[in-house]
C-alpha positions in Angstrom: 41.3 109.1 84.3 40.0 105.9 82.8 40.6 102.5 83.6 40.4 101.3 87.4 40.9 103.7 90.1 44.3 103.6 91.8 45.0 104.1 95.2 41.7 104.4 96.3 40.6 101.3 97.6 39.7 102.3 101.3 37.7 105.2 100.1 35.7 103.1 97.5 35.0 100.3 100.1 33.5 103.2 102.6 31.6 104.7 99.7 30.3 101.6 98.3 29.4 100.3 102.0 27.1 103.7 102.2 25.6 102.6 99.0 24.7 99.2 100.3 23.2 100.4 103.3 21.1 103.0 102.0 17.9 100.6 103.0 18.6 101.5 106.5 20.2 105.0 106.3 20.4 108.1 104.0 22.5 111.2 104.3 25.3 113.3 102.8 28.7 112.8 102.5 31.3 115.3 101.4 34.8 114.7 99.7 37.2 117.4 100.5 40.5 117.7 99.1 42.9 120.0 97.0 42.6 120.2 93.0 43.3 117.5 91.0 43.2 114.9 94.4 41.0 112.6 92.8 37.7 113.7 93.8 35.8 113.9 90.7 37.2 110.3 89.6 36.6 109.0 92.8 32.5 110.2 92.5 32.2 109.0 89.1 33.2 105.8 90.4 30.5 105.7 92.6 28.1 107.0 90.2 28.8 103.8 88.0 28.8 101.4 91.0 25.6 103.0 92.0 23.9 102.9 88.7 24.9 98.9 88.5 22.9 98.8 92.1 19.8 100.2 90.3 20.1 103.6 91.8 18.5 106.6 90.1 21.5 109.0 89.6 21.4 112.6 89.6 24.2 114.9 89.2 25.2 118.3 88.9 28.4 120.1 88.7 29.2 123.7 89.9 30.8 126.3 87.7 32.7 129.5 88.6 31.1 131.0 85.9 27.6 129.8 86.7 27.6 130.7 90.6 25.6 134.0 90.3 22.7 132.0 88.3 19.9 131.1 90.7 19.1 127.3 91.1 21.2 126.8 88.3 22.9 123.6 90.2 19.3 122.6 91.3 18.0 122.4 87.8 20.7 120.2 86.6 20.0 117.6 89.6 16.3 117.9 89.1 15.8 117.6 85.2 15.1 114.1 85.0 12.6 114.6 88.0 10.3 117.6 86.4 8.2 115.9 84.9 7.0 114.3 88.1 6.2 118.4 89.6 2.4 117.8 88.9 2.0 115.0 91.4 3.1 117.5 93.9 0.6 119.7 96.2 -0.4 122.6 94.3 1.9 125.3 96.7 5.0 123.2 96.6 4.5 122.2 92.6 3.9 125.9 91.9 7.3 127.3 94.0 9.3 124.7 92.4 8.5 125.7 89.0 8.5 129.2 90.1 12.1 129.0 91.4 13.4 127.9 87.7 11.1 130.8 86.0 9.2 128.1 84.6 5.6 128.7 86.3 3.6 131.9 86.4 4.0 132.6 90.3 4.0 136.3 91.1 6.6 135.6 93.8 7.9 132.4 95.4 8.0 131.0 98.9 11.7 129.5 99.3 10.3 127.1 101.8 8.0 125.4 99.7 11.0 125.2 97.0 12.6 123.2 99.6 10.0 121.0 100.7 9.0 120.5 96.8 12.8 119.1 96.4 12.8 117.1 99.1 9.5 115.2 98.2 10.4 115.1 94.6 13.5 113.2 95.9 11.9 110.9 98.3 8.8 109.9 96.1 11.6 108.9 93.3 13.5 106.9 96.2 10.4 105.1 96.7 10.9 103.3 93.4 14.7 103.0 93.4 17.2 104.4 95.5 18.6 107.9 94.9 22.3 109.1 94.3 22.5 112.7 93.9 26.3 113.9 93.0 27.3 117.3 93.2 30.8 118.0 92.0 32.5 121.3 93.3 29.8 122.2 95.4 31.8 125.2 96.1 31.1 126.7 93.0 27.4 125.8 93.0 25.0 129.0 93.5 24.2 129.7 96.9 20.2 129.0 96.4 20.7 125.4 95.1 23.3 125.2 98.4 20.5 126.0 100.7 18.1 123.7 99.0 20.6 120.7 99.3 21.7 121.4 102.8 17.8 121.3 103.8 17.2 118.3 102.2 20.8 116.6 103.4 19.4 117.4 106.8 16.3 115.4 106.5 17.0 111.9 104.4 18.5 110.0 107.4 15.6 107.9 107.2 15.1 107.7 103.2 16.9 105.9 100.7 18.6 109.0 99.4 22.3 109.8 99.2 23.8 113.0 98.7 27.6 112.9 97.6 29.3 116.0 96.8 32.9 117.3 96.2 34.5 120.7 97.3 38.2 121.8 97.7 39.1 121.9 101.2 39.7 125.6 101.7 36.7 126.6 99.9 34.1 124.9 102.1 33.3 125.7 105.8 32.9 122.8 107.8 28.9 122.3 108.1 27.5 120.7 111.2 27.4 116.6 111.2 23.5 116.8 110.6 24.1 118.1 107.2 27.4 116.4 105.8 29.4 113.7 106.9 33.2 114.9 105.4 35.7 112.5 104.4 39.1 114.5 103.8 41.2 113.2 100.4 44.8 113.4 100.8 47.2 112.2 97.7 47.6 108.8 96.9 50.3 106.2 98.2 54.0 106.3 96.8 53.2 102.4 95.3 49.8 103.8 93.7 51.3 107.0 92.4 54.3 104.9 90.5 51.9 102.4 89.0 49.6 105.4 88.0 52.5 107.0 86.2 53.8 103.8 84.6 50.5 102.9 83.3 49.7 106.6 81.7 53.2 107.6 81.0 55.4 104.9 80.2 57.7 106.6 78.0 59.3 109.0 80.9 62.8 108.6 81.7 63.8 107.7 85.3 65.0 111.0 86.1 61.8 112.8 84.7 59.8 109.9 86.5 61.3 110.5 89.7 61.0 114.2 89.4 57.1 113.9 88.6 56.6 111.6 91.6 58.6 114.3 94.0 56.5 117.2 92.6 53.4 115.7 92.5 53.0 114.2 96.0 50.6 111.9 95.3 48.1 114.0 93.2 47.0 111.8 90.6 45.9 114.9 88.4 49.4 116.3 89.0 50.9 113.1 88.2 49.7 112.9 84.7 49.6 116.8 83.9 53.2 117.3 85.2 54.5 114.1 83.0 52.8 115.6 80.1 54.0 119.0 80.5 57.4 117.8 81.0 57.2 116.1 77.8 56.3 119.1 76.0 59.3 121.4 74.9 56.8 124.6 75.2 56.7 123.9 78.9 58.2 126.9 80.7 61.4 125.3 83.3 60.3 127.3 86.2 56.7 125.7 85.7 57.1 123.1 88.2 58.7 125.3 90.9 58.1 123.8 94.3 57.8 127.2 96.0 54.2 127.3 93.9 51.0 126.1 95.2 49.8 122.8 93.7 46.7 124.6 92.2 49.2 127.2 90.3 51.2 124.6 89.0 48.3 122.6 87.5 46.8 125.8 85.9 50.3 126.2 84.3 50.4 122.5 82.8 46.9 123.0 81.4 47.7 126.7 80.1 50.5 124.9 77.9 47.8 122.7 76.3 46.1 125.9 75.1 49.2 128.1 74.2 49.9 126.8 70.8 46.2 126.6 69.2 45.2 128.9 66.6 43.4 132.4 67.0 40.0 130.8 66.3 40.2 127.8 68.8 41.6 130.4 71.5 38.3 132.5 70.8 36.5 129.6 71.7 37.9 128.9 74.7 38.2 132.3 75.9 34.2 132.4 75.6 33.8 128.7 77.4 36.4 129.9 80.1 33.8 132.7 81.2 30.1 131.3 79.9 27.3 130.6 82.4 25.6 128.2 80.3 26.6 125.0 78.2 25.0 125.5 74.6 27.5 124.8 72.1 25.8 127.1 69.2 26.0 129.9 71.9 29.4 129.2 72.6 30.6 129.3 69.0 28.4 132.3 68.6 30.0 134.7 71.2 33.4 133.3 69.9 32.4 134.2 66.3 32.0 137.7 67.3 35.3 138.0 68.9 37.1 136.0 66.1 35.3 138.1 63.4 34.6 135.4 61.1 32.4 132.1 60.8 33.3 129.2 63.5 31.6 125.8 64.0 32.5 122.5 65.7 34.9 121.5 63.2 37.0 124.4 64.0 36.4 123.7 67.7 37.7 120.0 67.2 41.1 120.8 68.8 40.1 122.0 72.2 38.2 118.7 72.1 41.2 116.8 71.2 43.5 118.4 73.5 41.3 117.8 76.5 40.2 121.0 77.2 36.5 120.9 76.4 34.0 118.1 76.1 30.8 117.8 74.2 27.7 115.7 74.2 25.3 116.7 71.8 24.2 120.5 71.9 26.0 120.7 75.1 29.3 121.1 76.2 31.7 121.8 79.5 35.0 122.6 80.5 37.0 119.3 81.1 38.3 120.2 84.5 37.4 123.4 86.5 41.2 124.0 86.4 41.3 124.6 82.6 38.7 127.5 83.3 40.6 129.2 85.9 43.9 128.7 84.0 42.3 130.2 80.8 40.8 133.2 82.8 44.3 133.9 84.6 45.7 134.3 81.1 43.3 136.5 79.8 44.0 140.4 80.0 41.2 142.9 81.2 40.4 143.8 77.7 40.1 140.1 76.2 37.5 139.1 79.1 35.6 142.4 78.7 35.4 141.4 75.0 34.5 138.0 75.8 31.7 139.0 78.2 30.2 141.6 75.7 29.7 139.0 73.3 28.0 136.7 75.5 25.6 139.6 76.4 24.9 140.3 72.6 24.2 136.4 72.0 22.4 135.8 75.4 19.7 138.8 74.7 16.8 136.3 74.9 18.1 136.0 78.7 17.8 139.0 80.0 19.1 138.5 83.6 22.3 136.4 82.1 22.8 139.1 79.5 22.8 141.9 81.8 25.5 139.9 84.2 27.7 139.6 80.9 27.1 143.1 80.4 28.1 144.3 83.9 31.3 142.4 83.4 32.2 144.0 80.1 32.0 147.7 81.0 34.8 149.7 82.8 33.8 151.7 85.7 30.3 152.9 86.6 27.4 152.6 84.5 24.1 153.4 85.8 22.1 152.0 83.0 23.5 148.4 83.6 23.4 149.0 87.4 19.5 149.5 87.1 19.2 146.4 84.7 21.2 144.3 87.5 18.8 146.0 90.1 15.9 144.8 88.4 17.4 141.2 87.7 17.7 141.1 91.6 14.1 141.6 92.2 13.5 138.8 89.5 15.9 136.4 91.5 14.0 137.6 94.6 10.5 136.6 93.4 11.7 133.4 92.7 13.1 132.8 96.2 16.7 133.5 95.6 17.4 135.8 98.0 21.1 135.0 98.3 21.3 135.7 94.5 19.4 138.9 94.6 21.8 140.1 97.5 24.8 139.3 95.4 23.3 141.0 92.1 22.5 143.8 94.2 26.2 144.5 95.3 27.4 144.1 91.7 24.6 146.7 91.0 26.4 149.0 93.6 29.9 148.6 92.2 28.7 150.0 89.0 26.3 152.8 90.3 28.1 156.1 89.7 25.8 158.0 92.1 26.7 157.5 95.6 23.3 157.8 96.9 22.2 155.3 94.3 25.2 153.2 95.3 24.2 153.1 98.9 20.5 152.5 98.6 21.5 149.3 96.5 23.7 148.2 99.4 20.9 148.7 102.0 18.8 146.9 100.0 21.5 144.0 100.0 21.7 144.4 103.6 18.2 144.0 104.0 18.1 140.4 101.9 21.3 139.6 104.2 19.2 140.2 107.2 16.7 137.8 106.4 18.9 135.1 105.7 20.7 135.5 108.7 23.8 136.3 107.3 24.6 139.2 109.9 28.3 139.7 109.3 27.3 140.6 105.6 24.8 143.1 107.1 27.4 144.9 109.5 30.0 145.1 106.2 27.6 146.7 104.3 26.7 149.2 107.3 30.1 149.8 107.5 30.7 150.5 103.6 27.6 153.1 103.7 28.8 155.0 106.7 29.8 158.6 105.9 27.6 158.7 102.8 24.7 161.7 102.5 21.7 159.3 102.5 18.2 160.2 101.3 15.7 160.6 103.9 14.1 157.2 103.0 17.4 155.3 102.9 18.4 156.9 106.5 15.4 155.4 107.9 16.3 151.7 106.4 20.0 152.2 107.7 18.4 153.1 111.3 16.1 150.0 111.0 19.2 148.0 110.6 20.9 149.4 113.3 17.9 148.7 115.5 17.1 145.1 114.5 18.5 142.6 117.2 20.6 139.4 116.0 23.3 137.1 117.5 25.9 140.0 116.5 24.2 142.8 118.4 26.3 144.6 120.8 24.8 145.4 124.0 27.1 147.8 125.1 25.7 151.1 127.1 26.6 153.2 124.3 25.3 151.1 121.5 22.2 151.1 123.1 22.1 154.7 123.9 23.1 155.1 120.0 19.8 153.5 119.2 17.9 155.6 121.7 19.3 158.9 120.1 18.4 157.3 116.5 14.7 156.6 117.7 14.5 160.1 119.0 15.5 161.5 115.4 13.0 159.3 113.8 10.3 160.3 116.0 11.4 164.0 115.3 10.8 163.2 111.7 7.6 162.0 112.5 8.2 158.4 111.5 6.8 156.7 114.6 7.0 153.1 113.0 10.9 153.5 112.8 11.1 154.9 116.0 9.6 152.0 118.0 11.4 149.5 115.9 14.7 150.9 117.0 13.1 151.3 120.6 12.2 147.6 120.4 15.6 147.0 119.2 17.5 148.8 122.3 15.0 147.0 124.8 15.9 143.3 123.3 19.4 144.4 124.0 18.6 144.9 127.6 17.3 141.2 128.2 20.5 139.7 127.1 22.8 141.9 128.7 21.7 144.7 131.6 23.4 148.1 130.7 22.2 149.6 133.8 19.1 151.7 135.3 20.1 154.8 133.6 19.8 153.2 130.1 16.7 151.0 130.8 15.0 154.2 132.2 15.9 156.1 129.0 14.4 153.7 126.4 11.3 153.6 128.6 11.1 157.6 128.7 11.5 157.5 124.8 8.8 155.2 124.2 6.8 157.1 126.3 7.4 160.4 124.4 6.2 158.6 121.3 2.4 159.0 122.7 1.1 155.4 121.9 -2.3 154.0 123.1 -1.4 152.2 126.4 -1.8 149.2 125.0 0.3 149.2 121.7 2.3 146.0 121.4 5.0 147.5 120.5 5.1 150.0 123.7 4.4 146.8 125.9 7.6 145.0 124.8 9.7 148.0 125.4 8.4 148.2 128.8 8.5 144.5 129.7 12.2 143.7 128.1 13.6 147.0 130.0 11.9 147.3 133.1 10.1 144.2 133.7 9.7 144.5 137.0 9.0 148.1 137.7 6.7 148.2 134.5 4.9 145.0 135.0 1.9 145.6 136.6 1.0 148.1 133.8 2.0 145.4 131.1 -0.1 142.9 132.8 -3.0 145.1 133.1 -2.9 145.5 129.1 -2.4 142.2 128.1 -5.6 141.3 129.9 -7.4 143.6 127.2 -6.3 141.7 124.1 -7.8 138.9 122.6 -5.5 135.3 122.2 -4.6 136.0 118.7 -4.3 139.6 119.2 -7.1 140.2 116.8 -5.9 138.0 114.1 -2.7 139.9 113.8 0.4 137.1 114.5 2.9 139.9 114.4 1.1 141.7 117.4 0.7 138.2 119.1 4.3 137.9 119.2 5.2 141.1 120.7 2.4 140.3 123.0 4.0 136.8 123.9 7.2 138.5 124.8 5.7 141.0 126.9 4.1 138.6 128.7 7.0 136.3 129.0 9.7 139.1 130.3 6.9 140.1 133.0 6.1 136.6 134.0 3.1 136.3 132.8 3.9 132.6 131.4 -0.1 131.5 130.7 -0.6 134.4 128.7 2.9 134.3 126.9 1.9 130.6 126.2 -1.3 131.6 124.7 0.1 134.7 122.6 3.0 132.8 121.3 1.1 130.0 119.8 -0.8 132.4 117.2 2.6 133.4 115.5 4.1 130.1 116.0 1.0 128.6 113.5 1.3 131.2 111.2 5.3 131.3 111.0 4.9 127.5 110.5 2.7 127.8 107.6 4.7 130.4 106.1 8.0 128.4 106.1 9.6 131.5 108.1 12.1 128.9 110.2 14.3 131.4 111.7 11.6 133.3 113.6 9.6 130.3 114.3 12.7 128.9 116.3 12.8 132.2 118.2 9.1 131.6 119.1 9.3 128.1 119.9 12.5 129.0 122.1 10.5 131.5 124.1 7.2 129.5 124.2 9.4 126.7 125.7 10.7 128.8 128.6 7.2 130.1 129.5 6.1 126.3 129.8 8.8 125.4 131.9 8.3 128.4 134.4 5.0 126.7 134.2 6.0 123.5 134.9 5.7 121.8 131.9 8.5 120.0 130.7 7.7 118.4 127.6 10.8 118.5 125.5 8.7 117.3 122.3 6.3 120.5 122.6 8.7 123.6 121.8 12.3 123.0 123.0 13.4 120.1 120.7 11.8 121.7 117.8 12.9 125.1 118.4 17.0 123.8 119.0 16.9 121.6 115.5 15.6 124.8 113.6 17.8 127.2 115.5 20.9 125.2 114.3 19.4 124.8 110.9 19.1 128.7 110.5 22.3 129.5 112.4 20.8 131.4 115.3 23.5 130.5 118.2 21.3 132.5 120.9 18.4 131.0 120.4 20.0 127.4 119.5 21.8 128.1 123.0 18.3 129.2 124.8 16.6 125.9 123.3 19.7 123.7 124.2 19.0 125.0 128.1 15.8 124.1 127.7 16.1 120.3 126.6 18.8 119.7 129.2 16.7 121.3 132.1 13.5 119.2 130.6 15.8 115.9 130.4 16.8 116.6 133.8 13.5 116.6 135.4 12.3 113.6 133.7 15.4 111.6 133.4 18.1 112.9 136.2 20.6 113.7 133.7 24.2 114.7 134.5 24.5 118.3 135.1 27.5 118.5 133.1 25.0 117.9 130.1 26.7 118.5 126.6 23.9 120.7 125.8 24.6 123.0 128.8 28.2 123.0 127.9 27.3 124.2 124.3 25.4 126.6 125.5 28.1 128.0 127.8 30.4 128.2 124.5 27.6 130.3 122.9 27.8 132.4 125.7 31.5 132.9 125.6 31.6 133.7 121.8 28.6 136.0 122.4 29.8 138.2 125.7 26.6 140.8 125.1 23.9 138.0 125.7 26.3 136.0 128.2 24.1 136.7 131.4 20.6 135.6 130.1 22.3 132.3 128.6 24.5 131.8 131.7 21.6 132.1 133.9 19.5 129.8 132.2 22.5 127.1 132.6 22.5 127.9 136.4 18.9 127.1 136.5 19.1 123.9 134.7 22.1 122.9 136.6 20.5 124.0 140.2 17.4 121.8 139.2 19.4 118.8 138.2 21.1 118.8 141.1 18.0 119.1 143.5 16.4 116.0 141.7 19.7 114.1 142.7 19.5 115.2 146.6 22.7 117.2 145.8 21.7 120.3 147.8 25.1 121.7 148.5 26.2 121.7 144.7 22.2 122.7 144.0 22.8 126.0 145.7 26.5 126.8 144.6 24.7 126.6 141.1 22.1 129.1 141.7 23.6 131.1 143.9 25.6 132.8 141.0 22.6 134.2 139.8 22.1 136.7 142.7 25.8 137.9 142.7 26.1 141.3 140.8 29.4 140.4 139.9 29.0 136.9 138.4 28.4 136.9 134.9 25.1 134.8 135.3 23.4 137.5 137.3 20.1 138.0 135.7 17.7 140.5 137.3 14.6 139.1 136.0 15.1 135.4 135.9 16.7 135.3 139.2 13.1 135.9 140.8 11.4 133.2 138.7 14.1 130.8 140.1 14.3 131.7 144.0 12.0 128.9 145.0 14.9 126.4 143.9 17.7 128.4 145.8 15.2 128.1 148.7 15.1 124.8 148.4 18.7 124.2 148.4 19.2 126.5 151.3 16.9 124.9 153.5 19.0 121.6 153.2 22.1 123.2 153.4 21.9 125.4 156.8 22.0 128.7 154.6 18.3 129.6 155.3 19.2 133.0 156.9 21.1 133.9 153.5 18.2 132.8 151.8 15.8 134.9 153.5 18.1 137.9 152.8 17.8 137.0 148.9 13.7 136.5 149.5 13.6 140.1 151.0 15.5 141.8 147.9 13.5 139.8 145.5 10.2 140.7 147.2 11.1 144.4 146.9 12.1 143.8 143.4 9.0 142.1 142.5 7.0 145.1 144.1 3.5 144.8 145.3 1.7 143.3 142.3 3.7 140.7 141.1 3.1 138.3 138.1 2.4 134.7 138.0 5.9 133.5 137.5 7.1 135.9 140.5 4.1 135.0 142.9 4.7 131.4 142.4 8.4 131.7 143.3 7.6 134.1 146.5 4.8 132.1 148.1 7.1 128.9 147.6 10.0 130.5 149.0 8.2 131.8 152.4 7.0 128.9 153.1 10.2 127.2 152.8 11.9 129.7 154.9 9.9 130.1 157.2 9.7 129.7 161.2 8.1 126.8 162.6 5.2 129.1 163.7 4.4 130.0 160.0 5.3 127.6 157.9 2.1 125.6 157.9 -0.2 128.3 157.1 2.6 129.3 154.5 2.6 126.1 153.2 -1.1 126.0 152.7 -1.2 129.0 150.9 1.5 128.1 148.7 -0.6 125.1 147.6 -3.7 127.0 147.2 -2.3 130.0 145.7 -1.0 130.7 142.5 0.7 127.2 142.1 -2.7 125.2 142.7 -3.7 124.8 139.3 -0.4 124.2 137.9 0.6 120.4 138.8 4.2 121.0 138.9 4.6 123.9 141.6 1.5 122.5 143.4 3.5 119.1 143.7 6.5 120.7 144.6 4.8 122.6 147.5 3.3 119.4 148.6 6.5 117.5 148.8 8.3 120.1 150.7 5.1 120.4 153.1 5.0 116.6 153.5 8.9 116.7 154.2 8.2 119.4 156.6 5.8 117.4 158.4 7.9 114.2 158.4 10.8 116.1 160.0 8.4 117.4 162.6 7.4 113.8 163.3 3.7 114.4 162.2 4.6 111.2 160.3 0.6 110.7 159.4 0.2 113.9 158.6 2.9 113.9 155.8 1.7 111.0 154.2 -1.4 112.6 152.1 0.7 115.3 151.0 3.7 113.0 149.9 1.6 110.7 148.4 -0.2 113.7 146.4 3.2 115.1 145.1 4.4 111.7 143.9 1.3 110.6 141.8 1.6 114.2 140.2 5.2 113.9 139.6 4.6 110.3 138.1 1.7 111.7 135.9 3.9 114.3 134.5 7.1 112.2 133.6 9.0 114.1 136.4 10.4 111.0 137.4 13.3 111.8 139.6 10.9 114.2 141.5 8.5 111.3 142.0 11.4 109.1 143.3 12.4 112.1 145.9 8.5 112.1 146.9 9.0 108.4 147.4 12.1 108.7 149.6 10.1 110.6 151.9 7.7 108.3 151.9 9.3 105.3 152.3 10.9 107.2 155.5 7.3 107.2 157.1 7.3 103.6 156.6 5.4 103.1 153.3 6.6 100.6 150.6 5.5 99.1 147.2 5.1 102.1 144.9 6.3 101.6 141.1 6.3 104.2 138.6 3.9 104.1 136.0 5.1 103.6 132.4 4.4 106.3 130.0 4.1 105.5 126.2 5.6 108.8 125.2 8.7 107.8 127.4 9.4 105.4 124.4 9.5 108.1 121.8 12.3 110.4 120.6 10.8 114.1 120.8 10.2 114.1 117.0 8.4 111.0 117.4 6.4 112.2 120.2 5.3 115.1 118.0 4.5 113.0 114.6 2.5 110.5 117.1 0.6 113.3 118.5 -0.5 115.0 115.1 -1.1 111.5 113.8 -3.4 110.8 116.6 -5.3 114.2 116.0 -6.2 112.6 112.5 -3.6 114.8 110.3 -2.5 113.1 107.2 1.4 112.2 106.6 1.6 115.2 104.0 0.3 117.5 106.6 2.3 116.2 109.6 5.3 116.5 106.9 4.5 120.1 105.9 4.0 121.0 109.6 7.4 119.6 110.8 9.4 120.4 107.4 9.7 116.7 106.6 8.6 114.5 103.6 5.6 112.5 104.3 7.7 109.3 103.7 9.8 110.4 106.7 6.9 110.9 108.7 5.6 107.4 107.6 8.9 106.0 108.2 8.6 107.5 111.9 5.0 106.1 112.5 6.0 102.5 111.2 8.8 102.4 113.7 7.3 103.5 116.7 4.5 101.6 116.5 6.3 98.1 117.8 7.5 100.2 120.6 3.9 101.5 121.5 2.6 97.8 121.1 0.2 98.9 118.1 -0.5 98.1 114.6 -2.1 101.2 113.2 -2.3 104.8 113.7 -6.1 104.6 114.7 -4.8 103.0 118.0 -2.6 106.2 118.3 -5.1 108.2 120.3 -5.9 105.3 122.5 -2.3 104.5 123.7 -1.3 108.1 124.2 -4.3 108.9 125.9 -4.5 112.1 127.5 -1.0 113.0 126.2 -2.9 113.2 122.7 -1.6 116.7 121.4 -3.7 119.4 120.5 -3.1 122.8 119.3 -0.4 123.6 116.8 2.1 121.4 115.4 4.3 121.6 118.3 2.1 119.6 120.4 1.0 122.3 122.8 -2.2 121.7 125.2 
């Protein structure tokens, strides 16, 4: 707009303030508003101010015509920094160059591209603060958006600010960890009048008042409506207030182009659909349309009328609404002619050329569809999964043969599944329904039916349908597909029990496949479907497997699930650590989140309450990858761990968020709600609120309650028993104990045995209680500090209440010491209260260095103490090496140390080992 920015003092004050604070906090800011409200102008003002402060400014602009080109936006951003790519670690460098088709990578891992971009930006910020400006984010290609979202979530501690603009209706509100959105409204009446007086002083008062009324504070509308109303060519209905602002602005821009001669119109026609910015390509394609030579002189009116801008060999459309106005004015024939011309000119760029060729044809065209499919393969190899899926859907639309069309759609659906876009998968499945598929594609569709995700239904009819598909696959001798479908069916059972008949049907179908008894798929199906009934068989087979499943992370993951669901928690932790390491190395964050969430709960059931080990990272990764079920599962784990350590409120925010996930995902409600009740019940017990604890926990044992879960209720029994004894509900709890013993069977798992031994002791009569307490302390809980300490606390309290005060002190001291050592502060205080009741005083909690650190800081500290470099830590935790350095710098004063060499000594036996999640 030129000159000072009118009416945006408050916004500029806020944004300039963020620039000044970049040394203490980075982050991403989004400017939202309708077209013409001044987002780009405000961004440009911030850019100029940032440059005056010494920032490195990197810019990109989304374009509707370029949205299909993978990493086009990212290339704009990084163009000034690409010369530094050689400084990156080899895998990151190759991935970055490969995504731009600048290297020889056969296939690019997107994760390493993401890390490379983060490292480049953060390294540059080490020399000068960095401002990344992205205009029209809603038209940026999806792979570039994904990279920038990854970066935005990791720059809070860096001198990097991302400032983007987007139309308010076009961009979903991302979580607060990604972008801080600022909504722009129109400028005020005084500012509007001042802007109009400065830029259109020739207007009569009547026209000025009409413009002010029509524009409603939209700065672009103020100027364009004023120009349009000054033009005799503008239609009388052009400013119809019933029309959307966008439409009225487009009409105002269209006025500028209407009177230009055919040669300039040809240039504007090509510019409106061009996915590049090369002036020579623009003129060459326009020349094909016009049928006569064209040069820059001919194009000059387009620049003079403010429709195009040019800098050297590159041009751009002056405003996105110019492009949309030109496109809306085109007939389909003219649009196809322009695409065909660009396809000819761009012959040296096959992927771009085929996209334009696809847009130039009417109806179906197998050759173009095949070329689009090939281009999708190229995009996939470059790590642009979202672009590849879009190209495949375009190829499907052009496919004349229904079976080929369905095959390409299924390929797009498979990529959508990789991206976690499950609604897209469901839409495509509906589109291929009823098509006679080729045998291979029938299998692919069946596979998509079977895989489990947030949107999967656990309705009994749907589960039976999957079993039927598995039987069909087995009849066709496709064993792998049959087992995939049965695993998918069994996973649905865990989240929502469809009933005994359906569970049995899944197990029977799996048995009919005829696999070896120790096949990990078979064990996972047994454990997920009938963990109590099949538990002994599963546990017997698990014992025959090596901890790393013979070097097969995929099998180790299935074995970990089988171990967890049967309550064999020690093996679950061991088995799951193998895929955690492998998935971390591969950057497969969605599957890593799942593995970490399951392992976090296995650790919790073993009494390991370390939020830095698995739970916190699982929550962050599940949030980032959009997996609401695993995000909810991890939230419950984090809240429970905090309750044990800090005695947090049972109305914990994370538990409320997990309940919301359950409400939105009723097919997974029982498992999530059972976890919420366990967390709240344990929190209440830690605060000696036994009545409330019983109320929370008892819901898991009522078949009509949404929190009823037939497996988890056995593992949580000991906590219900605790609450029952202190509230006079011993008889009721003994009835539950009897039912759980029957459910667990004669060979219960580790988890079930711990719960049953403890419950028998606390619910026993006086004659048998002491022997049962001793058995509980020396039984399955003997080598598990949390569970043994709970038994000691219960035993000591039982002794004290029977006036055996001296006898009670030893188990109570032992319990207090154990709770204190493992960081279970609320429970250590409970044990101390019991000891005080015996007359013993003077205990103080032992300070734990890790309590001073955030979960992520604790992870970093443990890895640094083991000798890993900042780059190694960063790659494991999906952070930049400078972020790791910043964390270490800030934690040293907290720990009272001056260097990383002192970490091992100050952390002592808390130094983490194993994988990057800090497992011991």
